[in-house]
C-alpha positions in Angstrom: -60.8 138.2 69.3 -58.7 141.0 67.6 -55.9 142.8 69.4 -58.0 146.0 69.5 -60.9 144.1 71.1 -58.6 142.6 73.7 -57.1 145.9 74.5 -60.6 147.4 74.8 -61.7 144.7 77.3 -58.5 145.2 79.3 -58.9 148.9 79.4 -62.5 148.5 80.5 -61.6 146.0 83.2 -58.8 148.3 84.5 -61.1 151.3 84.5 -63.8 149.4 86.5 -61.4 147.8 89.0 -61.1 149.4 92.3 -57.8 151.1 93.1 -55.8 148.9 95.6 -54.6 150.5 98.8 -50.9 151.5 98.9 -49.1 148.4 100.2 -45.4 147.5 100.2 -44.4 143.9 99.4 -46.4 141.1 98.1 -50.2 140.9 98.5 -52.3 137.8 98.0 -56.0 137.4 96.9 -58.2 134.6 96.1 -60.4 134.6 93.0 -61.5 132.9 89.8 -59.6 133.0 86.5 -61.7 134.9 84.0 -59.3 135.3 81.0 -55.7 134.5 80.2 -54.0 136.4 77.5 -50.6 134.6 77.5 -49.2 136.5 74.5 -49.9 139.8 76.2 -48.7 138.5 79.6 -52.0 139.3 81.3 -54.4 137.3 83.4 -57.8 138.6 84.6 -59.0 137.3 88.0 -62.4 138.1 89.6 -62.5 138.1 93.4 -65.3 136.8 95.5 -66.8 140.4 95.9 -66.9 140.7 92.1 -63.9 143.0 91.5 -61.9 142.1 88.4 -58.1 142.5 88.7 -55.9 142.7 85.6 -52.5 141.2 86.5 -49.5 141.5 84.4 -46.8 138.9 84.6 -43.2 138.3 83.6 -41.4 135.2 82.3 -40.5 134.4 85.9 -44.1 133.8 87.0 -44.5 130.7 89.0 -47.7 128.7 88.9 -48.1 126.0 91.5 -50.1 123.2 89.8 -49.0 124.5 86.4 -46.3 123.3 84.1 -43.2 125.5 83.9 -43.0 129.2 84.4 -44.2 132.4 82.5 -46.3 131.6 79.5 -45.5 127.9 79.8 -47.3 127.8 83.2 -50.7 128.5 81.9 -51.8 125.1 80.4 -54.5 124.0 82.9 -55.2 127.5 84.2 -58.5 127.7 82.4 -61.4 130.1 82.9 -63.3 129.4 86.1 -60.3 127.9 88.0 -60.0 129.0 91.6 -56.6 130.6 92.2 -54.6 132.6 94.8 -52.6 135.3 93.1 -49.5 136.7 95.0 -48.8 140.1 93.5 -47.1 143.5 93.9 -48.4 146.9 93.0 -46.4 149.6 91.3 -48.5 152.7 90.6 -51.8 151.3 89.2 -50.3 148.1 87.8 -50.7 144.8 89.6 -47.9 142.3 88.7 -48.4 138.6 89.5 -45.4 137.0 91.1 -46.9 133.6 91.8 -50.3 132.0 91.1 -51.5 129.0 93.1 -54.1 126.7 91.5 -56.5 125.4 94.1 -57.7 121.7 93.9 -56.7 118.9 91.5 -53.0 119.2 90.8 -52.8 122.5 92.8 -53.0 123.3 96.4 -55.3 121.6 98.9 -57.1 123.3 101.7 -57.8 122.6 105.3 -59.3 124.6 108.2 -58.5 125.0 111.8 -57.4 127.3 114.6 -53.9 128.8 114.7 -52.2 127.9 118.0 -48.7 129.1 117.1 -46.9 130.9 114.3 -43.1 130.7 114.3 -42.0 133.1 111.5 -38.3 132.5 112.3 -38.7 128.7 111.6 -41.4 129.4 109.1 -43.9 127.2 110.8 -47.6 127.4 111.7 -49.4 125.1 114.1 -53.0 124.4 113.5 -55.5 122.7 115.8 -58.2 120.9 113.8 -61.8 120.7 114.8 -61.4 117.0 115.7 -58.9 118.1 118.4 -55.7 117.0 116.7 -52.9 119.5 116.0 -50.3 119.7 113.3 -47.3 121.9 112.6 -46.9 122.8 108.9 -44.0 124.6 107.1 -44.6 128.0 105.6 -43.0 129.1 102.3 -40.9 132.3 102.4 -43.8 134.1 100.7 -46.4 132.8 103.1 -44.3 133.8 106.1 -43.8 137.3 104.8 -47.5 137.7 103.8 -48.6 136.5 107.2 -46.4 139.1 108.9 -47.7 141.9 106.7 -51.4 141.3 106.4 -52.7 139.1 109.2 -51.1 140.7 112.3 -51.8 138.5 115.3 -53.2 135.2 114.1 -52.9 133.0 117.2 -56.4 131.9 118.1 -57.9 132.8 114.7 -59.8 130.3 112.6 -58.0 130.1 109.2 -58.2 128.3 105.9 -54.8 126.9 105.0 -53.7 126.4 101.4 -51.0 123.8 101.3 -49.1 121.3 99.0 -47.5 118.0 99.9 -43.8 118.5 99.1 -41.5 115.6 99.8 -43.8 114.2 102.4 -44.3 117.5 104.3 -47.3 119.8 104.2 -46.0 123.2 103.0 -48.4 126.2 103.4 -48.4 128.6 100.5 -51.1 130.9 101.7 -53.6 131.1 104.6 -56.4 133.5 105.5 -58.8 134.2 108.3 -62.3 132.9 108.0 -65.2 135.1 108.7 
């Protein structure tokens, strides 16, 4: 694909994407990788509702389940891969700060009911449907996003996206289930 064709596709995707609401801090969304233009520092992700987001990224981009950062993080982030993108918005530009791959070498998921969130200790306690409970650690980003977007989550059913790090389950993202 020529550079002009790529620019045309990106401009069309940007024009058809919905304008995000004004939000401060980092936002997270789940979607499927559509295209990666590593040389242009752009990744296009389509959300469940069909909206395509054009994310710009810098050399500091972190991809959990990837190898390295920035452009080096993209091997294995092929089209059709389910991801969670943590991003900021400046004007109309969405900039990816972190991308979590779901499945395989990336994050695992589990579902349960939140019984407690301790943002100070960066912990979330989940009661699973089999009656057992578990307290998991939250990353700094997950704790901050939980505070911004989820409000009161105690008693809510959630999907938790976590990674086993040094024998501990560390939550990178969680969201309410419908």
